[in-house]
C-alpha angles and dihedrals in degrees: 000000000000118000124211088245094061091045088053092052091049092051091045088053091048090049091049092050092050091049092049091051092045090049089052093051093047092047091052094047092042093048092050093047094047090048097050099034104033106024093045113138088238089065095056108126093003097105128069134187116011096350089053092052091045090051091050090046097049093043091049094239090140121045117215097181093087091058092043091051093051092051094047090048090056091049091048093047093050091045093051091047095048097042091050088068090067088067096058092089092050105036130356089197091052089050092052093045094051092042096049107023094037092055093043092050092046090050094049092048091050093045091053089050090051092046089057090052092049090049088052093048093046092048092050090051093049090050090052093048095048093048089052091051091049090051091048091051091050092050090048092050091051093055 
């Protein structure tokens, strides 16, 4: 009734399930250990070189989304421009609309995305500055 092929598929599925569960457990334990041992506030500014970069990356000190958005905008703009030339033979108006409106719409979408990032960065900077001022006032009052 059961061929060796179906038994192999069942054992492969069981092995995959076990590996997925084991991966989940290892990821949870590893994430907790990295967070409490490596990303501890006491370690801020302690690492240099690759470990310093890794600390900044994992603690989200540096945002890479802005660079990623700029690169994807350039890719999208070049694609819209080049693909619009495929429309010349069918419709010159369609070509112009895709070439002009497509690039304008892409630019507006990416600018709104970057505006959100700038707002986030400015809000974070304002929060840092106000917390420093509050700490300075407390230290002045204690004197």
